[in-house]
ZALO-667665 format. One record per residue (C-alpha): residue number from 1; chain; x, y, z. Coordinates in steps of 0.02 Angstrom, whole numbers, padded with zeros to 5 digits. Layout:
N
KOLVEX  marpa  gumar    east   north      up
KOLVEX    NUM      A       X       Y       Z
...
REM end
This chain:
276
KOLVEX  marpa  gumar    east   north      up
KOLVEX      1      A   03578   06030   04066
KOLVEX      2      A   03477   06147   03963
KOLVEX      3      A   03327   06094   03860
KOLVEX      4      A   03254   06171   03705
KOLVEX      5      A   03097   06129   03607
KOLVEX      6      A   03190   06019   03483
KOLVEX      7      A   03348   05947   03556
KOLVEX      8      A   03424   05953   03728
KOLVEX      9      A   03586   06050   03744
KOLVEX     10      A   03709   05973   03867
KOLVEX     11      A   03841   06084   03950
KOLVEX     12      A   04004   06026   04031
KOLVEX     13      A   03930   06040   04205
KOLVEX     14      A   03782   05940   04145
KOLVEX     15      A   03900   05806   04083
KOLVEX     16      A   03977   05792   04255
KOLVEX     17      A   03804   05772   04332
KOLVEX     18      A   03756   05640   04206
KOLVEX     19      A   03923   05550   04234
KOLVEX     20      A   03898   05542   04421
KOLVEX     21      A   03711   05502   04427
KOLVEX     22      A   03619   05423   04282
KOLVEX     23      A   03483   05340   04382
KOLVEX     24      A   03362   05485   04361
KOLVEX     25      A   03231   05456   04223
KOLVEX     26      A   03253   05628   04150
KOLVEX     27      A   03442   05599   04134
KOLVEX     28      A   03417   05428   04059
KOLVEX     29      A   03317   05508   03920
KOLVEX     30      A   03454   05637   03888
KOLVEX     31      A   03589   05500   03879
KOLVEX     32      A   03498   05418   03735
KOLVEX     33      A   03562   05553   03616
KOLVEX     34      A   03731   05511   03535
KOLVEX     35      A   03808   05677   03575
KOLVEX     36      A   03762   05667   03759
KOLVEX     37      A   03820   05487   03771
KOLVEX     38      A   03992   05533   03702
KOLVEX     39      A   04011   05681   03822
KOLVEX     40      A   03954   05583   03974
KOLVEX     41      A   04074   05439   03935
KOLVEX     42      A   04215   05564   03911
KOLVEX     43      A   04174   05649   04076
KOLVEX     44      A   04168   05484   04170
KOLVEX     45      A   04340   05442   04107
KOLVEX     46      A   04408   05612   04156
KOLVEX     47      A   04336   05595   04334
KOLVEX     48      A   04411   05420   04357
KOLVEX     49      A   04578   05476   04289
KOLVEX     50      A   04586   05630   04400
KOLVEX     51      A   04550   05524   04554
KOLVEX     52      A   04674   05387   04513
KOLVEX     53      A   04647   05201   04537
KOLVEX     54      A   04711   05199   04717
KOLVEX     55      A   04597   05341   04768
KOLVEX     56      A   04446   05266   04674
KOLVEX     57      A   04473   05090   04748
KOLVEX     58      A   04490   05157   04926
KOLVEX     59      A   04335   05267   04912
KOLVEX     60      A   04232   05123   04845
KOLVEX     61      A   04290   05017   04992
KOLVEX     62      A   04209   05142   05112
KOLVEX     63      A   04052   05164   05008
KOLVEX     64      A   04088   05330   04925
KOLVEX     65      A   03960   05294   04789
KOLVEX     66      A   03817   05277   04913
KOLVEX     67      A   03863   05405   05045
KOLVEX     68      A   04013   05518   05005
KOLVEX     69      A   04011   05613   05169
KOLVEX     70      A   04005   05456   05277
KOLVEX     71      A   04140   05374   05169
KOLVEX     72      A   04258   05525   05190
KOLVEX     73      A   04235   05525   05382
KOLVEX     74      A   04252   05337   05393
KOLVEX     75      A   04413   05340   05292
KOLVEX     76      A   04492   05473   05402
KOLVEX     77      A   04439   05374   05557
KOLVEX     78      A   04515   05215   05484
KOLVEX     79      A   04677   05302   05443
KOLVEX     80      A   04691   05372   05617
KOLVEX     81      A   04649   05205   05698
KOLVEX     82      A   04776   05111   05593
KOLVEX     83      A   04919   05230   05630
KOLVEX     84      A   04869   05241   05809
KOLVEX     85      A   04878   05049   05822
KOLVEX     86      A   05049   05046   05739
KOLVEX     87      A   05115   05181   05856
KOLVEX     88      A   05046   05098   06012
KOLVEX     89      A   05139   04934   05979
KOLVEX     90      A   05307   04996   06049
KOLVEX     91      A   05216   05058   06207
KOLVEX     92      A   05125   04895   06248
KOLVEX     93      A   05260   04768   06209
KOLVEX     94      A   05364   04716   06361
KOLVEX     95      A   05545   04759   06391
KOLVEX     96      A   05679   04651   06315
KOLVEX     97      A   05593   04613   06149
KOLVEX     98      A   05686   04748   06051
KOLVEX     99      A   05843   04840   06096
KOLVEX    100      A   05796   04989   05992
KOLVEX    101      A   05630   05003   06076
KOLVEX    102      A   05708   04987   06249
KOLVEX    103      A   05833   05125   06206
KOLVEX    104      A   05697   05243   06144
KOLVEX    105      A   05597   05214   06301
KOLVEX    106      A   05748   05237   06412
KOLVEX    107      A   05792   05404   06337
KOLVEX    108      A   05611   05458   06335
KOLVEX    109      A   05600   05496   06151
KOLVEX    110      A   05453   05381   06128
KOLVEX    111      A   05306   05352   06249
KOLVEX    112      A   05115   05357   06254
KOLVEX    113      A   05114   05544   06217
KOLVEX    114      A   05148   05502   06035
KOLVEX    115      A   04976   05418   06029
KOLVEX    116      A   04896   05569   06116
KOLVEX    117      A   04968   05684   05982
KOLVEX    118      A   04891   05573   05846
KOLVEX    119      A   04718   05574   05926
KOLVEX    120      A   04705   05765   05947
KOLVEX    121      A   04787   05818   05784
KOLVEX    122      A   04694   05723   05647
KOLVEX    123      A   04595   05819   05518
KOLVEX    124      A   04488   05785   05364
KOLVEX    125      A   04623   05850   05248
KOLVEX    126      A   04810   05867   05246
KOLVEX    127      A   04800   06057   05267
KOLVEX    128      A   04682   06048   05414
KOLVEX    129      A   04785   05914   05501
KOLVEX    130      A   04945   06012   05469
KOLVEX    131      A   04873   06170   05544
KOLVEX    132      A   04812   06079   05699
KOLVEX    133      A   04973   05985   05722
KOLVEX    134      A   05079   06143   05706
KOLVEX    135      A   04975   06223   05844
KOLVEX    136      A   05011   06071   05951
KOLVEX    137      A   05194   06090   05925
KOLVEX    138      A   05185   06273   05968
KOLVEX    139      A   05095   06235   06130
KOLVEX    140      A   05224   06103   06175
KOLVEX    141      A   05362   06223   06142
KOLVEX    142      A   05279   06357   06247
KOLVEX    143      A   05259   06237   06394
KOLVEX    144      A   05439   06181   06382
KOLVEX    145      A   05499   06361   06376
KOLVEX    146      A   05400   06404   06532
KOLVEX    147      A   05472   06249   06622
KOLVEX    148      A   05648   06300   06574
KOLVEX    149      A   05620   06473   06644
KOLVEX    150      A   05557   06407   06808
KOLVEX    151      A   05703   06287   06830
KOLVEX    152      A   05824   06422   06780
KOLVEX    153      A   05767   06532   06923
KOLVEX    154      A   05754   06385   07044
KOLVEX    155      A   05856   06238   06976
KOLVEX    156      A   05806   06115   07109
KOLVEX    157      A   05622   06158   07114
KOLVEX    158      A   05532   06181   07279
KOLVEX    159      A   05620   06124   07436
KOLVEX    160      A   05538   06123   07608
KOLVEX    161      A   05543   06287   07701
KOLVEX    162      A   05583   06381   07546
KOLVEX    163      A   05497   06528   07459
KOLVEX    164      A   05510   06439   07292
KOLVEX    165      A   05340   06359   07325
KOLVEX    166      A   05248   06524   07316
KOLVEX    167      A   05356   06577   07170
KOLVEX    168      A   05303   06421   07075
KOLVEX    169      A   05119   06446   07118
KOLVEX    170      A   05118   06626   07061
KOLVEX    171      A   05219   06598   06901
KOLVEX    172      A   05118   06444   06851
KOLVEX    173      A   04950   06527   06886
KOLVEX    174      A   04999   06680   06785
KOLVEX    175      A   05052   06569   06639
KOLVEX    176      A   04891   06465   06637
KOLVEX    177      A   04783   06622   06651
KOLVEX    178      A   04877   06711   06509
KOLVEX    179      A   04862   06560   06394
KOLVEX    180      A   04676   06545   06428
KOLVEX    181      A   04635   06730   06408
KOLVEX    182      A   04732   06756   06248
KOLVEX    183      A   04639   06721   06086
KOLVEX    184      A   04749   06572   06040
KOLVEX    185      A   04708   06416   05945
KOLVEX    186      A   04616   06289   06049
KOLVEX    187      A   04742   06151   06009
KOLVEX    188      A   04886   06269   06058
KOLVEX    189      A   04800   06308   06225
KOLVEX    190      A   04768   06125   06261
KOLVEX    191      A   04950   06072   06231
KOLVEX    192      A   05024   06222   06314
KOLVEX    193      A   04928   06191   06478
KOLVEX    194      A   04925   05999   06480
KOLVEX    195      A   05112   05986   06446
KOLVEX    196      A   05149   06116   06575
KOLVEX    197      A   05038   06044   06711
KOLVEX    198      A   05150   05891   06740
KOLVEX    199      A   05311   05989   06757
KOLVEX    200      A   05223   06119   06867
KOLVEX    201      A   05165   05985   06990
KOLVEX    202      A   05339   05910   06997
KOLVEX    203      A   05413   06082   07030
KOLVEX    204      A   05295   06109   07179
KOLVEX    205      A   05324   05934   07248
KOLVEX    206      A   05476   05928   07365
KOLVEX    207      A   05477   05736   07358
KOLVEX    208      A   05507   05730   07171
KOLVEX    209      A   05658   05791   07073
KOLVEX    210      A   05629   05829   06891
KOLVEX    211      A   05771   05803   06766
KOLVEX    212      A   05761   05973   06682
KOLVEX    213      A   05908   06061   06606
KOLVEX    214      A   05874   06225   06515
KOLVEX    215      A   05967   06235   06346
KOLVEX    216      A   06061   06394   06399
KOLVEX    217      A   06131   06315   06554
KOLVEX    218      A   06241   06186   06469
KOLVEX    219      A   06247   05995   06460
KOLVEX    220      A   06078   05997   06370
KOLVEX    221      A   06033   05824   06300
KOLVEX    222      A   05895   05697   06299
KOLVEX    223      A   05967   05617   06455
KOLVEX    224      A   05965   05776   06557
KOLVEX    225      A   05802   05858   06501
KOLVEX    226      A   05631   05778   06504
KOLVEX    227      A   05557   05933   06417
KOLVEX    228      A   05668   05899   06265
KOLVEX    229      A   05606   05721   06269
KOLVEX    230      A   05428   05787   06261
KOLVEX    231      A   05471   05891   06109
KOLVEX    232      A   05541   05740   06019
KOLVEX    233      A   05387   05638   06057
KOLVEX    234      A   05275   05778   05990
KOLVEX    235      A   05382   05788   05832
KOLVEX    236      A   05362   05598   05805
KOLVEX    237      A   05174   05615   05829
KOLVEX    238      A   05172   05760   05702
KOLVEX    239      A   05264   05654   05573
KOLVEX    240      A   05141   05511   05601
KOLVEX    241      A   04989   05622   05575
KOLVEX    242      A   05063   05689   05414
KOLVEX    243      A   05096   05509   05356
KOLVEX    244      A   04914   05465   05395
KOLVEX    245      A   04856   05607   05285
KOLVEX    246      A   04967   05558   05139
KOLVEX    247      A   04944   05370   05135
KOLVEX    248      A   04883   05279   05036
KOLVEX    249      A   04847   05438   04940
KOLVEX    250      A   04856   05619   04998
KOLVEX    251      A   04698   05704   05062
KOLVEX    252      A   04727   05874   04981
KOLVEX    253      A   04608   06012   05032
KOLVEX    254      A   04576   06065   04850
KOLVEX    255      A   04527   05890   04800
KOLVEX    256      A   04410   05879   04951
KOLVEX    257      A   04325   06044   04899
KOLVEX    258      A   04308   05988   04716
KOLVEX    259      A   04224   05824   04765
KOLVEX    260      A   04106   05912   04885
KOLVEX    261      A   04061   06035   04746
KOLVEX    262      A   04020   05891   04629
KOLVEX    263      A   03910   05811   04762
KOLVEX    264      A   03825   05980   04787
KOLVEX    265      A   03795   06001   04605
KOLVEX    266      A   03715   05833   04596
KOLVEX    267      A   03598   05871   04743
KOLVEX    268      A   03547   06038   04666
KOLVEX    269      A   03514   05956   04500
KOLVEX    270      A   03399   05827   04585
KOLVEX    271      A   03304   05966   04678
KOLVEX    272      A   03279   06063   04515
KOLVEX    273      A   03215   05908   04425
KOLVEX    274      A   03094   05875   04566
KOLVEX    275      A   03027   06054   04568
KOLVEX    276      A   03010   06062   04377
REM end
């Protein structure tokens, strides 16, 4: 908003500021002019139309008009909690309620790891969540590939009075150290080590036999490979995270930046009015 000695001149950015915040006394004086009132009304309509009624209603529900930053964080938290609750239902219900659920649990394509993927891969925007989730998938694939290599060299794992124990200790230690020392994404490192730790402990335990079948050995399926089951669970968690970022409306990064810029412009305008 620019002022002259006779009449105030209102720019487009000033209209956006007046449309978003008209409680300031200085802005109330500017709105009294017919030209400014027309531009402000037009800008308000454009802002509401660009957001859409679903987005506007949802943001109002979380108090976007009073505290935009809190509303954005609360909305993401609510989305994550809602989808986490929905995905945890098949895990907590008892056996025999649903044949589909029992079959998925039997083949290992659905378990509590789906909920873990949701918790660690949420983001404030679709792009951020997608980047984090892709890193989680890469870490899971890396852990599975390492497990396949170990069970290719020693198909039965460690057996008592066998040198395979020290081989497993050495190979697993080298893998963990390399993943930690390389400048990899934090999510990738977390999933690469956490998913490998379980299969590593089973490999070193002579009292446990892991059902692991490398894909290049043959007879590779969900029944014969728990590592493949882990990959499927991670993929289901990835799809759930993407759904949480898209429903009830998509949280695009560009829209998030534009809204933050409008809030910043409003704050800067208030500071300038206070200083002047």
